[in-house]
N, C-alpha and C positions, 0 to 999 in steps of 0.2 A: 247717191250718197253725197253728203256735203264735203267740202274741203276741210282739211285738218285745221287750218287757221280759223275757220268759221265755227268749228265745234268747241275748241278750247278758247274760252273768253278771257280768263285771267287766272293767275296763281293766287291762291288765298294764303296770305302770310299773317299768321297770328301766333300767339304763344303755344296753343295746342298743336297747330300745324307744324311748327318748328320742332316741338318735342317729339311728335310722332315721326318726323323725318329723321331725327337723330337716332331714336331707339329702334324703330320698326322698319325703317327704309320705305316709308309711305309718304306720298305727296298729295296735297289737296289742291284741286282745281275747281274753278267755277266754269261750268260747261253749258252748252246750249240746252234748253229744256226738252227738246225733242230728240236729243242724242241718246242712243242706246249704248250698252257696255261694249259691244263689238266695235262700234264706230269710235268710241273714246279710246279703246286700246290701240286701234290702228293709228289714230291721230297722234297719240303720245309716242308710239314707236316711230312714226314718220318724222315728227318734229324734233325729238330729242335723240333719236337713234339709240334707244335703250330697249331692253326686253322687259315687258310687263307681264307679271305673273297673275295678278288679279285686279279687278275693278269693282268697287262698291259705289253705289249712287244713292243719293237722298234728294227728295223733292222738298222745297220750302215754299210755303204760301206767302204771298206778299202781304205786308201789314196795311191795315186801314189807317189813313191819315185824315186829320181834321174831322174827327168823328162827331163832334158836338153840333155840327151844322148839317143841314139837309143834303147838301151836295158834297159829300165826302169823296175823297179820292183813295187810290190804293197804289202801293208799290208793286212792281212786277213780280210774278212768281219766278223762282229760279231753281237751279239744280246744282248740286255739289257732287264731285266725284273724288274718291280716295283711291289712289293708284299705288299698288305695291310693285316694286321693282325686284328683279332677280338679285340674289345675294352678290355683293361686291360692286354693284352699279349705283351711281349717284347722279343726281341732276344738280348742277350749279345754278342757283337762283339769285345771282347777284347782278 
């Protein structure tokens, strides 16, 4: 199993993520593409010392870039996780 700091790449801060954090006590993280839900739950509980009730994950395919040429490139595939914390707990993301 990987270390917690390797699994959680960064916090996604957007309008939707902040709205979900306020209303539903859920937080959005960009995680390692090979991480599973159990590892993500352990990493969040270890890093932030909070109790996680559920984890939802989504896979995103990397976009193609410079498509009009024969040698096009592509952005990396990535994974997003939405973490639900126990009632009354919060993560300060400042």
